[in-house]
C-alpha positions in Angstrom: 150.0 136.7 82.2 147.8 136.9 79.1 149.6 139.9 77.8 152.8 137.8 77.7 151.3 135.4 75.2 151.5 135.7 71.4 148.5 136.3 69.2 146.8 133.1 68.0 149.0 130.8 70.1 146.5 128.8 72.2 144.5 125.8 70.9 141.9 125.6 73.6 140.8 127.6 76.7 138.7 126.3 79.6 138.2 128.1 82.9 135.9 128.7 85.8 136.5 132.3 87.1 135.3 133.4 90.5 131.5 133.9 90.3 130.0 137.3 91.2 130.0 138.0 95.0 131.0 134.3 95.8 133.9 133.3 98.1 134.8 136.8 99.1 137.2 135.5 101.8 139.2 133.7 99.1 139.1 135.9 96.1 137.8 139.2 97.6 134.8 138.9 95.3 133.5 140.8 92.2 130.2 142.6 92.8 127.4 141.5 90.5 127.0 145.0 88.9 130.8 145.1 88.2 131.2 141.6 86.9 130.7 142.2 83.2 133.1 145.2 82.9 135.6 143.2 85.1 135.6 140.2 82.8 135.4 141.9 79.4 139.1 142.9 79.3 140.0 139.3 80.1 137.8 137.8 77.4 139.2 140.3 74.9 142.8 139.0 75.7 141.5 135.4 75.5 140.1 136.1 72.1 143.5 137.6 71.0 145.6 134.6 72.1 143.1 131.9 70.9 143.8 130.4 67.5 141.2 131.1 64.8 140.0 127.5 64.9 140.1 127.1 68.7 137.4 127.0 71.3 136.8 128.6 74.7 134.7 126.9 77.4 133.5 129.2 80.2 132.1 127.4 83.3 129.9 129.9 85.2 126.5 130.1 86.9 124.4 133.0 88.0 123.6 133.2 91.7 120.3 133.9 93.4 119.9 137.2 95.4 116.8 138.1 97.3 114.9 135.2 95.8 115.7 136.2 92.2 118.2 134.6 89.8 120.8 137.1 88.5 121.3 138.0 84.8 125.0 138.9 84.7 126.0 135.8 82.8 123.4 136.5 80.1 124.6 140.1 80.0 128.2 138.9 79.7 127.3 136.6 76.7 125.8 139.6 74.9 128.8 141.8 75.5 131.2 139.1 74.5 129.3 138.7 71.2 130.0 142.4 70.7 133.7 141.7 71.1 133.4 139.3 68.1 132.9 136.0 70.0 130.4 133.5 68.6 128.3 131.8 71.3 128.4 128.5 69.6 126.8 126.1 72.2 125.9 125.7 75.8 126.7 122.5 77.6 125.2 121.7 81.0 127.2 120.2 83.8 124.9 118.1 85.9 126.5 117.8 89.3 125.3 114.4 90.4 126.3 114.7 94.1 124.9 118.1 95.1 124.1 118.3 98.8 120.4 118.1 99.8 118.7 121.2 101.1 115.4 123.2 101.4 114.7 126.7 100.1 111.4 128.6 100.3 111.1 129.3 96.5 113.4 126.9 94.7 115.1 123.5 94.8 118.8 122.7 95.1 121.0 123.9 92.3 122.4 120.8 90.5 123.8 122.2 87.3 126.1 124.8 85.9 126.7 126.3 82.5 129.6 125.5 80.3 129.4 128.2 77.6 131.2 127.4 74.3 132.6 130.4 72.5 134.5 130.4 69.2 136.1 133.0 66.9 134.6 131.5 63.7 131.9 129.1 62.6 134.4 126.5 61.5 136.6 125.2 64.4 138.4 122.1 65.5 136.1 119.5 67.0 136.8 115.8 67.4 133.4 114.3 68.1 134.5 110.7 67.8 136.7 111.1 70.9 133.7 111.5 73.2 131.3 108.8 71.8 129.2 106.9 74.3 127.7 103.4 74.4 124.4 103.1 72.4 122.6 102.0 75.5 119.9 99.3 76.2 117.3 101.2 74.3 118.9 100.3 70.9 118.3 96.6 71.2 114.6 97.0 71.5 114.1 100.0 69.2 116.2 98.6 66.3 114.9 95.1 66.5 111.9 95.6 64.2 112.2 98.5 61.9 109.3 100.0 60.0 109.4 101.2 56.4 109.8 104.8 57.6 112.7 103.8 59.8 114.7 102.7 56.7 114.7 106.1 55.0 115.2 109.7 56.0 111.7 110.5 57.2 110.6 114.1 57.7 109.2 114.8 61.2 105.4 115.3 61.6 105.9 119.0 62.5 108.2 119.6 59.5 111.1 120.7 61.7 113.7 119.5 59.4 115.1 117.0 61.9 114.0 113.9 60.0 116.2 110.8 60.6 117.0 107.3 59.1 116.8 105.0 62.1 118.4 102.1 60.2 121.7 104.0 60.1 122.2 103.0 63.7 122.0 99.3 63.1 125.1 97.4 64.4 126.5 100.5 65.9 128.0 100.2 69.4 128.4 103.9 70.2 126.6 107.2 69.6 127.3 110.9 69.9 126.6 112.2 73.4 124.1 114.9 74.4 125.2 118.4 75.6 124.4 117.4 79.2 127.4 116.1 81.1 126.7 114.1 84.3 129.7 114.4 86.6 130.2 114.6 90.4 131.9 117.5 92.0 135.3 117.4 93.8 136.3 119.6 96.8 137.8 118.1 99.9 140.3 116.0 98.0 141.9 118.9 96.2 141.8 121.5 98.9 139.7 123.9 96.9 136.2 125.2 97.7 135.0 125.2 94.1 136.9 122.6 92.1 135.4 121.0 89.1 136.2 117.3 88.6 139.1 116.3 86.4 136.7 114.5 84.1 135.1 117.9 83.1 138.1 119.5 81.5 139.2 116.1 80.2 136.0 115.7 78.3 136.3 119.1 76.6 140.0 118.6 76.0 139.3 115.4 74.1 136.6 117.0 72.2 138.5 120.1 71.0 142.2 119.2 71.0 144.7 116.7 69.8 147.9 115.5 71.6 150.5 118.2 71.8 148.0 121.1 71.6 148.2 123.9 74.1 145.4 124.2 76.8 145.0 127.5 78.8 143.3 128.0 82.1 143.7 131.7 83.3 141.9 130.9 86.6 143.8 127.7 87.5 142.6 127.2 91.1 144.0 123.9 92.4 145.4 122.9 89.0 142.6 120.5 87.8 142.8 121.6 84.2 146.6 121.1 84.3 146.1 117.5 85.5 143.6 116.9 82.8 146.0 118.2 80.1 148.9 116.1 81.4 146.7 113.0 81.5 145.8 113.5 77.8 149.4 114.5 76.7 148.5 118.2 76.0 150.7 121.2 76.9 149.4 123.5 79.5 149.5 127.2 80.5 147.8 128.6 83.6 147.7 131.3 86.2 146.4 131.6 89.8 146.1 134.6 92.0 145.6 132.8 95.3 149.0 131.7 96.8 147.6 128.8 98.6 145.9 127.3 95.6 148.9 128.1 93.4 151.3 126.1 95.6 148.8 123.3 95.9 148.5 123.1 92.1 152.2 122.8 91.8 152.2 120.0 94.4 149.5 118.1 92.5 151.4 118.4 89.3 154.6 117.2 90.9 153.0 114.3 92.8 150.3 113.3 90.2 150.9 115.0 86.9 154.6 114.4 86.4 154.4 110.8 87.5 151.5 110.2 85.1 153.4 111.9 82.3 156.5 109.9 83.1 154.7 106.6 82.9 153.0 107.5 79.6 156.1 108.8 77.9 157.9 105.5 78.6 155.5 103.8 76.1 155.4 106.6 73.6 157.8 106.8 70.7 158.4 109.8 68.5 155.9 111.9 70.4 156.5 115.2 72.2 156.6 115.3 76.0 153.9 117.5 77.4 155.1 120.6 79.3 153.6 122.8 82.0 154.0 126.5 82.5 152.3 128.3 85.4 152.3 131.9 86.6 151.4 133.5 89.9 150.5 137.2 90.0 
């Protein structure tokens, strides 16, 4: 599917590929030792189709084998940098509803990586679209400002991260952290490893504008498609598993198209979002 796309044609890519040796009954499974060489041809194609100012979010997490955390994700990052990718940032998805359990040498896994790759240092990023409320701390902290709060004061350790606290007076919102607190979704979308719609929605708002093209090469149950439709973006995707592919089309028909129909009624002089999906 990727080879059918033109160079520099995609505004934003977000995907969660099958993790190494996970869900073998569904996706056959990629052995840990083979994961990096398996993914590199894919990441190279993604780099080709992504626009120069676009972003790529890779949701992935190492698994534990024989009591030791794997390193294939770290190895993949290093190899992708050799391809010319910039590892710009790492966001953490905190899964608020992870199921309790007990292990002899660790605690339950409640987070996953969302690795941010770009092709250049300057890229599209709309930070104001993901602002969050200031929170209750602001009322107390900003009530009585000291002299040092009213100027850019250097930190005691000379880190270069000095700040002017008074700049936040009368502000209702602030920029978020790089930790995203979102619950998982599984049973309601007929997929064993679905991320919530809110996850791709957050990144789509951050890195794209209406009408931009969003790509998910491992579509699963179509969650990224739904997020793109909800935000009036165009969408491209592919899915190898026939069951998930058909279910994604059903979700788009039942949820996505209805949502798009309702939104376009109130929109004037704006493009209607489109969806294109492939099955291998």
